[in-house]
N, C-alpha and C positions, 0 to 999 in steps of 0.2 A: 344760449347762455352768453357766448362773450359775440359784439354783432362786427366790428372788428379790432384791429392794432394797427401803428404802425414800427417799421424796425429800422435803426438808424444803420448806418453804415459807413464804413472807409473811405470805401472803394466804390463808385456805383453803376461801372460798367462790368464788375466783376460780382458784384452781389448779383445785380440783376441777372447774370447769368448763372450763377447759383439756385436765388430761387425760382427764375423760369424752369428749369432742369428737375430740384426736387419735387418743387408740385406737380410740373406736369407729369410726374411717376405717377402722383395721388390724384392725376384726373380734373384739379386746379389749375387755373391762373388766376394773373397779379388783375387787379380791378382797379386800381390806383394810385400812381404814381406822385408824389409831390418831392420837389423836391425846394429843401430851407438854405436860405444863406449863412447861415453856420453853422459849424458842427455841434451838435448837443448830446446830452447823457440821455437826455429823459424817455422817457414809453411815451405811446400814446395807446388810454384803451379802453373801445368802449362796447359796456356791456347792454341787452336788449331787455328794455323794459316795455312791460304787457300794455300799457296805455300813459296819457298824457299827465295823469294821476303819479303815476308812479318815476315816472320823471322827476315830478314835484318833487315824489316822499326821499326820493335819492339824492336829491338837492338839499336837499330840507335836513336831510340826518348827516351828510357830508362836513356842511354848516357846524352842525352841534358839535361834530369832535373837530371844529376846529382848521379843515378843509381850508386853504386860500379858494374864492370864488372866480372862476373864469370867465364864464355864463353863465346866466341864469339862464332860465330854460323856457328856449323860444321855437317859432319854427325858424327854422334855415333853407328855405326853399333854395338856393343859391346850391344845396347837396344836391336835392328836387323833391317835389312835392310834397308835403311831408313829414319830411323829416320834422321831429320838434326833440331839441336832443338839450340836456347843461353839459356842461362841463364843467370839471373842480382841482386842485391842484392837489394831490396826496403828501404824504411827509414826509416822500421822498421826493416830492418834486414834481411828482410824474402825472402826466396830463388824464385825466379817469373822468369817462364821460359815459351818460346813461340815452339812450337813444328811442323813440319809438316811432317806426315809420308807414303810421297810418293814423296819425293827425291831419283834421279837418284842414284845409287852411281857404287862406280865399280874401 
């Protein structure tokens, strides 16, 4: 259900050490690191979608209940070929995404 998420931190180095240790104990590793220019309390969470139609349905439903559109559904080849996602801002200002990893690219 959850595809990926972002964790905000005040101290980058100590947070990396913490997550490397606790995730390692579970057999996991950090996959990507993004540093932002300014601190933020917003979170990012991405939910897996079954196909591109589900990404569109997520986006349409979110807008219907008043979410702010951050990015309409599209391919995101800068992430990887086949990455198809849509991003909205929830009522609390969080970045929420639906993503399908098997979209046709061309």
